C-alpha positions in Angstrom: 0.3 0.1 -0.2 1.3 3.3 -0.7 1.3 5.5 2.1 0.9 9.3 1.4 2.4 11.7 3.9 3.2 14.6 1.5 2.4 17.1 4.1 5.4 15.9 6.1 7.7 17.2 3.3 6.9 20.7 4.6 7.8 20.2 8.1 11.7 21.4 9.1 12.5 18.3 10.6 13.7 15.0 9.3 10.7 12.5 8.9 11.4 8.5 8.5 8.2 6.2 8.5 9.1 2.5 8.9 6.5 -0.3 8.9 6.3 -3.1 11.7 9.0 -5.2 9.3 11.4 -2.7 9.3 11.0 -1.2 5.9 11.0 2.5 5.0 7.5 3.4 3.9 8.2 7.4 3.7 11.5 9.5 3.6 10.8 13.3 3.4 12.7 16.0 1.8 14.8 16.8 4.8 16.1 13.7 5.3 17.0 13.3 1.5 18.8 16.7 2.0 20.7 15.9 5.4 21.7 12.2 3.9 22.2 13.2 0.6 19.7 9.9 -0.2 16.6 10.7 -2.3 12.9 9.4 -1.2 13.0 7.2 -4.5 16.2 5.5 -3.7 15.3 5.0 0.2 11.5 3.9 0.1 11.4 0.1 0.4 14.8 -0.4 1.9 15.3 -2.1 5.1 15.7 0.7 7.9 18.7 -1.1 9.2 20.5 -0.6 5.9 20.0 3.1 6.2 20.7 3.2 10.2 22.7 0.3 11.3 22.3 1.0 14.6 18.7 0.2 14.9 19.8 -3.4 13.9 21.4 -3.6 17.5 19.6 -5.6 20.2 19.2 -2.5 22.7 17.4 -0.3 19.8 15.5 -3.1 18.5 14.2 -3.9 21.7 12.7 -0.4 22.3 11.3 -0.2 19.1 9.5 -3.8 19.7 8.1 -2.3 22.9 7.0 0.9 21.3 5.1 -1.0 18.7 3.7 -3.1 21.3 2.5 -0.6 23.6 2.0 2.1 21.3 4.1 4.4 23.2 6.7 6.8 22.3 10.3 6.5 22.6 13.2 9.1 22.4 16.8 9.0 21.6 19.0 12.0 22.7 21.6 13.4 20.4 23.6 13.7 23.7 23.2 10.1 24.6 22.9 8.3 21.3 24.3 10.4 18.8 23.4 9.7 15.3 20.8 7.1 14.7 20.6 8.1 11.0 24.3 9.2 10.0 23.9 12.3 8.2 27.5 13.4 7.4 28.4 17.4 7.7 32.1 16.6 7.3 34.6 13.5 7.0 34.1 11.7 10.4 31.5 14.1 11.4 27.7 13.7 11.5 24.9 15.8 12.5 23.6 15.5 16.3 19.9 14.4 15.7 17.3 14.1 18.8 15.3 11.2 17.2 11.6 10.6 18.7 9.9 7.4 17.7 5.9 7.6 17.8 4.0 4.4 17.3 0.4 4.9 14.9 -2.1 2.5 13.4 -3.5 3.3 9.9 -5.8 1.0 8.0 -5.2 -1.7 10.6 -1.3 -1.4 10.0 1.1 -0.4 12.8 3.6 2.0 11.6 6.7 3.9 13.3 7.1 7.8 12.6 10.4 8.9 13.3 11.3 12.6 13.5 14.6 14.1 13.8 15.4 17.4 15.1 19.0 18.9 14.1 20.8 19.7 17.5 24.4 20.0 16.0 24.5 23.6 16.7 23.3 23.3 20.3 25.8 20.5 21.0 28.4 22.3 19.8 27.4 25.1 21.7 27.2 23.2 24.9 30.6 21.8 24.1 31.9 25.3 23.7 30.6 26.4 27.2 32.0 23.6 28.7 35.3 24.2 27.5 34.6 27.7 28.4 33.4 26.7 31.7 36.7 24.7 32.2 39.0 27.5 31.3 37.0 29.4 34.0 37.4 26.8 36.5 41.1 26.5 35.7 41.7 30.3 35.8 39.8 30.7 39.2 41.9 28.0 40.7 44.9 29.6 39.6 43.6 33.0 40.8 43.0 31.2 44.3 46.5 29.8 44.2 47.8 33.1 43.1 45.9 34.8 46.1 47.1 32.5 48.4 50.7 32.7 47.5 50.5 36.4 47.6 48.8 36.4 51.0 51.6 34.1 52.3 54.1 36.3 50.6 52.5 39.5 52.2 52.5 38.1 55.6 55.8 36.9 55.3 57.3 40.3 54.1 55.0 42.0 57.0 56.6 39.7 59.5 60.1 39.6 58.2 63.0 40.4 60.4 64.6 42.3 57.8 63.3 45.7 56.5 61.8 45.1 53.0 61.0 48.2 50.6 59.7 48.3 47.2 60.7 51.3 45.2 59.9 52.2 41.7 62.5 53.2 38.9 62.4 56.8 40.3 63.5 55.6 43.8 59.9 56.3 45.3 58.5 54.0 48.1 55.8 51.9 46.7 55.6 49.3 49.8 57.6 49.1 53.1 57.1 46.5 55.8 56.7 47.4 59.6 60.4 46.8 60.2 61.2 49.4 57.9 59.0 51.8 59.8 60.9 50.9 62.9 64.3 50.9 61.5 63.5 54.4 59.9 61.7 55.7 63.0 59.1 57.3 60.5 55.2 57.4 60.6 53.5 54.9 58.4 51.3 57.0 56.3 54.2 59.2 55.3 56.2 56.5 53.4 53.8 55.6 50.3 55.3 57.5 47.2 57.8 59.2 49.2 61.5 59.4 48.0 63.5 56.4 50.0 66.2 58.8 51.0 63.8 61.4 52.6 62.4 58.2 55.0 65.8 56.9 55.5 68.7 58.9 56.3 71.8 57.3 55.1 75.6 58.1 54.3 76.5 58.5 50.9 72.4 58.8 49.8 73.4 59.8 46.2 75.3 56.7 45.6 72.7 54.6 47.1 70.1 56.1 44.7 72.5 55.4 41.8 73.0 52.2 42.6 69.3 51.2 43.0 68.7 52.9 39.9 71.5 50.9 38.1 70.0 47.8 39.3 66.7 48.5 37.7 68.1 49.7 34.4 70.5 46.6 34.2 68.1 43.9 35.8 71.0 42.7 37.8 71.2 42.6 41.7 73.1 44.7 43.8 74.5 44.4 47.4 76.3 46.9 49.5 76.6 48.5 53.0 75.4 51.8 54.2 75.1 53.8 57.7 71.8 54.6 58.7 71.1 57.5 61.1 67.8 57.9 63.0 66.1 60.9 63.8 67.6 60.9 67.3 71.0 60.7 66.0 71.6 56.9 66.7 73.8 55.5 63.6 74.3 52.0 62.8 75.6 49.9 59.7 72.8 48.3 57.3 73.5 45.5 54.9 71.3 46.6 51.5 70.6 44.3 48.9 68.5 45.4 45.8 66.6 43.0 43.4 65.1 43.9 40.2 61.5 43.1 39.3 59.6 42.7 36.0 55.8 43.0 36.7 55.0 41.0 33.7 57.3 38.5 31.8 59.2 40.0 28.9 58.6 43.6 30.3 61.4 46.0 31.2 62.1 46.1 35.1 60.2 48.8 36.9 60.8 48.2 40.4 63.4 46.9 42.9 62.8 45.3 46.2 65.4 46.4 48.8 66.2 44.3 51.9 67.9 46.2 54.7 69.2 44.2 57.7 71.0 45.8 60.8 74.5 44.2 60.8 75.7 45.9 64.1 75.8 42.5 66.0 77.4 40.7 62.9 80.2 43.6 62.9 80.6 43.3 66.6 81.2 39.5 66.5 83.4 39.9 63.6 85.5 42.4 65.2 85.6 40.3 68.5 86.6 37.4 66.3 89.4 39.5 64.7 90.5 40.6 67.9 90.7 36.9 69.2 92.5 35.7 66.8 95.2 38.8 66.9 95.3 38.0 70.7 95.8 34.3 70.1 98.6 35.3 67.4 100.0 37.8 70.1 100.4 35.0 72.8 101.9 32.7 70.4 104.5 35.0 69.7 104.8 36.2 73.4 105.3 32.5 74.4 108.2 32.0 71.8 109.9 35.4 72.5 109.8 34.8 76.5 111.2 31.4 76.0 114.0 32.4 74.2 114.6 35.6 76.4 114.5 33.5 79.5 117.1 31.1 78.2 119.4 34.3 77.4 118.6 35.6 81.1 119.4 32.5 82.7 122.9 32.6 81.3 123.4 36.2 82.1 122.4 35.7 85.9 124.8 32.7 86.0 127.8 34.7 84.5 127.0 37.7 86.8 127.1 35.4 89.9 130.5 34.0 88.8 131.7 37.5 87.8 130.8 38.5 91.4 133.4 36.1 92.8 135.9 37.6 90.1 135.6 41.0 91.2 134.8 40.7 95.0 137.6 43.4 96.3 136.7 46.0 93.4 134.2 48.2 94.8 133.3 50.3 91.7 133.0 47.0 89.9 130.6 45.6 92.6 128.5 48.6 92.5 128.2 48.4 88.9 127.2 44.6 89.1 124.7 45.3 91.6 123.1 47.6 89.1 123.3 44.5 86.4 121.8 42.1 88.7 119.2 44.4 89.7 118.2 45.1 86.1 118.4 41.3 85.4 115.9 40.7 88.3 113.7 43.3 86.7 113.9 41.4 83.4 113.3 38.3 84.8 110.2 39.2 86.5 108.7 40.9 83.2 109.8 37.6 81.3 108.0 35.5 84.0 105.0 37.6 83.5 104.9 37.2 80.0 105.5 33.4 80.2 102.4 33.4 82.9 100.3 35.7 80.3 101.1 33.3 77.4 100.9 29.9 79.6 97.1 29.8 79.2 95.5 26.7 80.8 98.9 25.2 81.8 97.9 25.1 85.7 98.9 22.5 88.5 95.9 22.8 90.4 95.0 21.8 93.9 92.4 22.3 96.9 93.6 25.2 99.3 92.1 26.7 102.2 92.0 30.2 101.0 91.8 32.2 104.2 95.3 31.1 105.3 97.0 31.8 102.3 95.4 35.3 102.0 96.6 35.8 105.6 100.2 34.9 104.6 99.8 37.1 101.6 98.9 40.1 103.6 102.0 39.7 105.4 104.0 39.8 102.3 101.9 42.8 101.3 102.9 44.6 104.4 106.4 43.9 104.0 106.5 45.9 100.9 104.8 48.7 101.9 106.8 52.2 102.3 106.8 53.9 105.6 103.8 55.9 106.4 101.2 53.9 104.2 98.5 52.4 106.5 97.3 48.7 105.8 93.7 48.0 107.1 93.0 44.3 106.9 89.5 42.7 107.4 89.4 38.8 107.1 86.7 36.5 107.8 87.7 33.2 109.5 87.0 30.1 107.5 88.8 27.5 105.6 87.3 28.7 102.0 88.4 25.7 100.2 89.5 26.9 96.6 90.9 25.0 93.7 93.9 27.1 92.7 97.3 27.1 91.0 99.3 28.4 94.2 102.0 30.2 92.1 99.7 31.6 89.7 97.4 33.1 92.1 100.1 34.3 94.2 101.6 36.1 91.1 98.3 37.6 90.4 97.7 38.8 94.1 100.9 40.5 94.2 100.3 42.3 90.8 97.3 44.0 92.4 99.0 44.8 95.7 102.1 46.6 93.7 99.4 48.3 91.8 97.7 49.7 94.9 101.1 50.5 96.7 102.5 52.5 93.3 98.9 54.4 93.3 99.3 55.8 96.9 102.9 56.8 96.5 102.3 60.5 96.2 98.9 60.7 98.3 98.8 62.6 101.8 97.7 59.9 104.6 98.2 56.7 102.1 96.0 53.8 103.0 95.4 50.7 101.5 92.3 48.0 102.8 92.1 44.2 102.1 88.7 42.7 102.8 88.2 38.9 102.5 85.3 36.9 103.1 82.5 34.7 101.7 80.6 36.6 98.7 77.3 38.2 99.7 74.5 38.6 97.1 74.7 38.4 93.4 78.1 37.1 91.6 79.2 38.6 88.1 79.1 36.5 85.2 80.1 34.1 84.0 80.1 32.4 87.4 77.0 30.9 87.8 74.0 32.8 90.4 74.0 29.7 92.7 77.7 29.3 92.8 79.4 29.7 96.6 82.2 32.4 96.2 84.8 34.1 97.9 85.5 37.7 97.6 88.7 39.6 97.8 88.5 43.4 97.8 91.8 45.5 97.5 91.2 49.3 98.0 93.4 52.2 98.0 93.0 56.0 98.4 95.5 56.8 95.5 95.1 59.1 92.6 92.5 56.9 90.8 92.2 56.2 86.9 90.3 58.4 84.4 87.2 57.1 82.9 88.6 57.1 79.5 91.6 54.7 80.7 89.9 52.4 82.9 88.7 49.9 80.1 92.3 49.8 79.0 94.0 49.1 82.3 93.8 45.3 81.8 95.2 45.3 78.0 98.4 43.8 77.6 101.4 46.2 77.4 98.9 49.3 78.4 100.5 51.2 81.3 99.8 54.8 83.0 103.4 54.4 84.7 106.4 55.9 83.2 108.5 52.8 83.5 105.7 50.0 83.9 105.6 47.0 81.5 101.8 47.0 81.2 101.7 43.3 82.2 100.8 43.4 85.8 97.1 43.9 85.8 96.5 41.7 82.5 98.2 38.6 83.9 96.1 39.2 87.0 93.2 39.2 85.2 94.2 36.2 83.1 94.9 34.3 86.2 91.9 35.1 87.8 89.6 33.9 85.1 91.9 30.7 84.3 90.7 29.7 88.1 87.1 30.4 87.0 87.0 33.5 88.8 86.2 37.1 88.0 88.2 40.5 88.7 86.4 43.7 88.3 88.4 47.2 88.6 86.1 50.5 89.8 87.9 53.9 90.2 87.4 57.8 90.4 90.4 60.2 89.8 91.3 61.7 93.1 89.7 59.1 95.3 91.3 55.9 94.4 90.8 52.5 93.2 88.8 49.2 94.2 90.0 45.8 92.8 87.3 43.1 93.5 88.2 39.4 92.8 85.5 36.6 93.0 86.8 33.0 93.1 84.2 30.1 93.3 84.4 27.6 96.3 85.6 23.9 95.6 82.8 21.3 96.0 
């Protein structure tokens, strides 16, 4: 039977009518246009030849159910793609939504398949998905960038160094709190101000040129400047400049300056250099002292033998007395040098210090010139201390001799010696809870000027015209080798006080 569906040629959808046996009964003009196959060539063909997918069991089953139940079936372009392949280009087909409606005509059951072209719609969906994916990726990168920027900002704000961002003109774009603390300037005044107006440094013009050069060349720069605060305080600062490009390939427009206060570093380096110099000096002094001691030993021996040879010559004996006195003085200087350079080479033993100090006071009394008063205040106890007897004896005699020399030209000269258990706090590096004894030697002599007081324990420094400058330096070195502390206080015209703390033996 010929099926007349000519009206369906007028619709804008592709329409195919198939009977229960799968034979194509109608093929409208839209389908002919899409597929490139005319109705005359297609009508009467098995639909599976035109749409191979309909031969698959999953499609066949749904079509049979539609005929049996007279219920419509839909195949979407998104899930089922092209039921009827309608080519657009090589390996590309129209995306068709296919709806199958069962109908009955003159007792015959038919399937009317109508197809709507969703190609542009599907392309739009795919395009929107790509745009959405790009947007999601951009948002993810933005969030990650914001997270990193937040961390960088927090790190810069809490950095221990002063950090400043300046433009190519040297104007401040950003400064962290440490910069304001270093420069002592109010926070609102910093932005867009020239760096050198906020930070007062020596050679400000040179700093501006170096920063401008770093921005122009794109190379890092490092230097040192001296910063002066509004209160006049000056301190050294290490400065490094890193050029910044806001975009890849663009020219350098800014520089990040990092400023670090290096006062502690320079002090530590200065102390280290002083220690090295001191160690080298000790090595040299030890070698020279050893050689001179050998020479003096020979000279003293020969002077002794010479004394026997010229015993009857009074003039020669007087000259020999002068020579021997000079040799004794030279021997004492060499002995001081050897003690100063000896370091930790001590022979220690536990000694009750009170009897030792008592005997030392007797020796001091024997050295005093006529008219010098000696006041002694000794606390009676054993006070066991781990000491090298000869080393401690030499140190205390050096302190006493300095006190005696200090009162040489004073009216009513007096020296006071106090000894006993230390009360209250003890100076570092002795532990606060360490039991100690304290020895105080006080004179009412000429005193020491404030500018000279820090130097009196330096080796070879002396305020005496004929002094060697080793007495107090040897005394301090010896006391420190015993784990003790020696401190000197003095006022010009009032006298000097030497205080020694020594830790008690356990």
